[in-house]
C-alpha positions as CSV (number, residue, x, y, z in Angstrom):
1,M,8.9,-2.7,3.2
2,V,11.0,-2.5,6.3
3,A,9.0,-1.8,9.5
4,V,9.8,-1.7,13.2
5,G,8.0,-4.3,15.1
6,R,5.5,-7.0,14.2
7,L,1.9,-6.4,13.4
8,R,-0.2,-7.0,16.5
9,P,-3.9,-7.1,17.2
10,P,-6.1,-5.5,16.1
11,H,-4.0,-4.6,13.0
12,D,-2.4,-8.0,12.3
13,A,-5.3,-9.8,10.5
14,T,-6.0,-6.9,8.1
15,G,-2.3,-6.2,7.5
16,R,-1.6,-9.8,6.7
17,L,-4.6,-9.9,4.3
18,Y,-3.3,-7.0,2.3
19,E,0.2,-8.3,2.3
20,E,-0.9,-11.6,0.9
21,R,-3.0,-10.0,-1.7
22,L,-0.3,-7.7,-2.7
23,A,2.4,-10.4,-2.9
24,G,0.1,-12.2,-5.4
25,M,0.3,-9.2,-7.7
26,L,3.7,-7.5,-7.3
27,P,7.1,-8.5,-5.8
28,F,6.5,-7.7,-2.1
29,R,8.3,-8.5,1.1
30,A,7.7,-7.2,4.6
31,D,10.8,-7.2,6.8
32,E,10.3,-6.6,10.5
33,V,13.0,-5.4,12.8
34,E,13.0,-5.6,16.6
35,P,11.8,-2.4,18.3
36,E,14.2,-0.8,20.8
37,P,12.9,-0.2,24.3
38,L,11.9,3.5,24.8
39,Q,13.0,3.5,28.4
40,R,16.6,4.1,27.2
41,G,15.5,7.3,25.4
42,E,13.7,8.0,22.2
43,A,16.8,9.2,20.3
44,R,18.7,6.1,21.2
45,A,15.7,3.9,20.2
46,R,15.4,5.6,16.8
47,S,19.2,5.2,16.2
48,A,19.2,1.5,17.1
49,E,16.1,0.9,15.0
50,A,17.6,2.8,12.1
51,E,20.7,0.5,12.1
52,R,18.5,-2.6,12.0
53,M,16.4,-1.1,9.2
54,R,19.4,-0.2,7.1
55,A,20.6,-3.8,7.3
56,R,17.3,-5.0,5.7
57,V,16.9,-2.5,2.8
58,A,17.9,-4.1,-0.5
59,R,21.0,-2.7,-2.1
60,G,20.3,0.0,-4.6
61,A,16.6,0.3,-3.5
62,W,14.7,3.5,-3.9
63,R,14.2,4.3,-0.2
64,V,10.9,5.9,0.8
65,A,10.4,7.0,4.4
66,L,6.9,7.3,5.7
67,D,6.8,10.7,7.3
68,P,3.7,12.9,8.0
69,G,5.8,15.9,6.6
70,G,6.5,14.1,3.3
71,R,4.8,14.4,-0.1
72,Q,1.2,13.3,0.0
73,P,-0.3,11.7,-3.1
74,A,-3.3,13.6,-4.5
75,S,-5.3,10.3,-4.9
76,S,-5.0,6.6,-5.1
77,E,-4.7,6.9,-8.9
78,A,-1.8,9.4,-8.5
79,F,-0.1,7.0,-6.1
80,A,-0.6,4.2,-8.6
81,A,1.1,6.3,-11.3
82,W,3.9,7.1,-9.0
83,L,4.4,3.4,-8.1
84,E,4.3,2.5,-11.8
85,K,7.1,5.0,-12.5
86,R,9.1,3.6,-9.6
87,L,8.7,0.0,-10.7
88,A,9.6,0.9,-14.3
89,S,12.9,2.3,-13.1
90,G,14.2,-1.3,-12.4
91,R,15.2,-0.4,-8.8
92,P,13.4,-2.1,-5.9
93,V,11.3,0.2,-3.8
94,A,11.8,0.0,0.0
95,F,9.2,1.7,2.2
96,I,10.6,2.5,5.6
97,I,8.2,2.6,8.6
98,G,9.7,3.8,11.8
99,G,8.7,2.7,15.3
100,A,6.7,4.4,18.1
101,S,9.1,7.4,18.1
102,G,9.5,7.7,14.3
103,I,12.5,7.4,12.0
104,A,16.0,8.6,13.0
105,A,16.9,11.9,11.3
106,D,20.0,10.5,9.7
107,L,18.1,7.6,8.1
108,M,15.4,10.0,7.0
109,A,18.1,12.1,5.3
110,E,19.5,9.0,3.5
111,C,16.1,8.2,1.9
112,D,15.4,9.2,-1.7
113,E,11.9,10.4,-0.8
114,R,9.5,11.0,2.0
115,L,5.9,10.0,1.7
116,A,2.9,11.0,3.8
117,L,-0.2,8.9,4.1
118,G,-2.0,12.0,5.3
119,T,-1.5,15.0,7.6
120,L,-2.8,13.2,10.7
121,T,-0.4,11.3,12.9
122,M,-1.2,7.6,13.2
123,P,0.3,4.7,15.1
124,H,3.1,3.0,13.1
125,Q,1.3,-0.3,12.9
126,L,-1.8,1.4,11.4
127,A,0.4,3.3,9.0
128,R,1.8,-0.1,7.8
129,V,-1.7,-1.4,7.2
130,V,-2.8,1.8,5.3
131,L,0.3,1.7,3.2
132,T,-0.1,-2.0,2.3
133,E,-3.7,-1.4,1.4
134,Q,-2.8,1.5,-0.8
135,L,-0.1,-0.5,-2.5
136,Y,-2.6,-3.3,-3.2
137,R,-5.1,-0.7,-4.5
138,A,-2.4,0.7,-6.7
139,A,-1.6,-2.8,-8.1
140,C,-5.3,-3.3,-8.9
141,I,-5.4,0.0,-10.7
142,L,-2.3,-0.7,-12.7
143,Q,-3.4,-4.2,-13.7
144,G,-6.9,-3.1,-14.5
145,H,-8.5,-5.3,-11.8
146,P,-11.6,-4.1,-9.9
147,Y,-10.8,-3.4,-6.3
148,P,-12.5,-6.1,-4.2
149,H,-14.3,-4.4,-1.3
């Protein structure tokens, strides 16, 4: 996962919890890139953040941009099946989470897939927590573990 910015309260504790749980089940790494100040303009910020994110994506990775306009999994089970297929391909999967103004159009176009966590817009830090929780839930489904509530 490559995300703009660090998790901050109130999302940091929950995000770290799911990241630790997930890392115990699947290869997982969260790379954080510095956000660009929005005072210089949103397009400039997206462009600078895109360059930083590109530098952190593993070579040959299946790049998945989080985008409200992307494909939305029908269920957690469907997401788990999608993840299983992606992991079986042998390519690492890199989820890309943009900053406060989203993902630059050119980086979005370079991605192999766009994924929506839902049709509602949410803050990028919350999207990171939701994605990590769903990845952890998918790992539990794939490994036949009960989901600890």
